[in-house]
N, C-alpha and C positions, 0 to 999 in steps of 0.2 A: 504494500500500499504506500509506504513512504517513498519507494522508488518511483512509483507511478505518479505521485504528486510532484516529485522533483523533476521527472521527465516532462510533465505537463507544464510546469513553470518554465523550464528550459525552452520548450517549443513555443510558448507564448512570447518569451523574451526574443527568441530568434526571429519569429514572424514579425514582431513589432520593430526590431532593428531593420529588417529587410524592407518593410513597408516605409519606414522613415527614410532609408537611403533612396528608395524609388521615388518618394515624394520630393526629395531634395533635387534630384535630377529633373523630374517633371517640372518642378517650380523654376529651375534654371532655364529650361527650354521655353516656358511661358514668359519669363522675364527678359529673354534676349531682346536687346534693343533692335527694333525694326523700324527704319525710317520710311516715311511716305516718299514716293517718287518726286514730288514737288520740292523736297528738301534739296534736290541735286540741281542747282541752278544751271549747270553746264549742259544738262540733258536737253535735247531738242524737245519743244512742246509736244510734238506729235508722239514722241516716245513716252513722255510723261503721261499723256492721255491714254495711250494703249496700256500702260502698266496700271493706271488707276482703274480702267474698265475691267481689268482682269484681277483686280484687288491684290496686286503685288505690293509687297513692302520689301525694303532692302535691309537684310540683317547685317549687323555690325559686329565684327570680331573684337574681343577684348583688348587685343594687342595694339591696335591702331587707334590714335586719338582723333585724327581727322576723318571726315566722312569717306567711306570707301565702298567697294563692291559695285561700282559703276566705272567702266573703263572705255577708252576710245583707242582704236588701233587699226592696223591694216591686216585684217584676219583672212581676207580672200586674196588680195594681191597688193602690191606697193602703191597703186594708184587710187585705190578705194578706201575711204574712211568708214569703218564699221564701229558700232557700239556693242558692248556686252554688259549685261546687268545680272547680278545675282538676285533672282526674284523668289521671294518666299511667300507661299500661299498655304494657309492652314498648317504652318510650321514644317513645310516641305519646300526645299529650295532647288531651283534649277538655274543653269546659266542660259539666258536668252541672248541671242546674237541678232542684232538688227543690221542686216546686210545693207551697206551704203546708206545707213541711217533710215531705212524704209521700214514702216510698220506692216507692209504688205509682204515682206520677205523676212521672216523671222525663223531662226532655228532654236531648238531647245536641246541642251546636252546636260549630262551629269545630274540628273534629278536624284535627291536623297533627303531623307528626313533630317531636319536641323539637329535633332537630338544626337545624330551620329557624329556631329562636329562639336559636341560638348566635351570639356575636359576640366580636371582640377587645375587651377591656375596659381595656387599658392600653398603654403604649408598649413593654412587654416581650413582647408577643405572647400574653399570657394570654387564654384563651377561656373564656367562661362563659354559662350559660343566662340568658335575659333576658325571659321572658314573665311577665306578671302581670295579674291581673284586679282590677277595683275597681268600686265602686258610684258611679254618677253620676246627677245629677238634671236637671231641666228647664233650669236656668241653664247648666250645662255643655254640655248637648246643643245648646241654641240658640246659645250663644256660639261653639262650634266650627262650627256650620253657617254663621254669619255670616263667620267667618274663612276657612273652606275651601270653602264652597259645597256643591255636590252637590244631590241631591234634597231637597226641602223635607220636614222631619220632620212627622209627623202631630201632632195635638194631644197634647202631653205631659202625661199625668196620673199617671204613676208613675215609677219609677226604671229606669235601664238598666244594662248591664254594659259597662265599659270594658275592652277586651281589648288590652293594650299590649305592645309590643316596646320595652323600655327604651331611652331616648335615641334612638329612631328614629321610631316612629309608633304610633297605636292606632286601633281602630275601636270604635264604640259599637253594641251590640246592644240593640235595643229591641223588646219584645214588643207587637204591635199586631194586633188583629183575628185572633187565633189563629195568627200567624206571626211569625217574627223578622225585623226590618228591620235592615240594617247601614248605619250612617252614619259620617261622618268624626269621628275623635276628635282627639287631639293629633298634631302633626306635629313 
């Protein structure tokens, strides 16, 4: 009888601890800073409207103080200026690429629950969102290929998108021959 009561108390304590830990991570996911598209003044108005209509917000990683996760680069070729936005809807993010700044030609890549990009960020058990995107060029792509290996990149003639998990790793997405290739980024 005494063993059964002890076992019962142990199980209650274990379940309570597990529930508290799960609640802490769920709370961190809910409390991730997600900015409205209109907060990004550099974004063309048509892209802001597109994002607002789709109820996109732009999640912010703990590691960067300035607004981020909206980038501009040459993702299709050197002559064309494209935009990429990390769009979060219902706590699931994807990278949206607005080809030549058009809202009629939009690609979506790397969709993932925001909770997959949470991590403990200090010795006190604080949890924060840690995903960010950036523009990378040929030198970065080739250097990381030399460092980490993997499939050889194609001829690099424009920029790629670095999709990073702060202080952990990243992947580079490079548009080539009508499709996205993914290669090693930082580790």
